[in-house]
C-alpha positions, 0 to 999 in steps of 0.5 A: 182222214189219213190214208196209208200206203199198203206196205210190202214185206219180203217173202224171204223173211217168212221162209226163214221160219222153216228149215231148208228141209221143209217141203213146199207143200208143208209150208203152203199148208202151214201158212194157208197159201197155194204151193205155187205161191210158196214156189215163187217165194223160194225162187224170186225176190217176191214181196207180200202185201201187209194183209197177206203177211198178217194172215200168214203170220197169224197162221203160224201163231205169230204176230207179223212183227215177229217175222218182219222187223219193220212191221210197224213202220207204216207210211202215211200218204 
């Protein structure tokens, strides 16, 4: 049985889906996250695990690969 390492994706990529004028609250509501989480995405070099990245992308009506180019590059361990 193969096990896959949980992949991490940069939150800055999902932030690019919104205009700079979009409020933190609007982004949080759009992706289904807490506004504190979105504040961290804006302020820090934060990464999102693949499970949450998938959830947030789907909430935007997108496949995660439309946001993160390396989505299919899962590493087997």
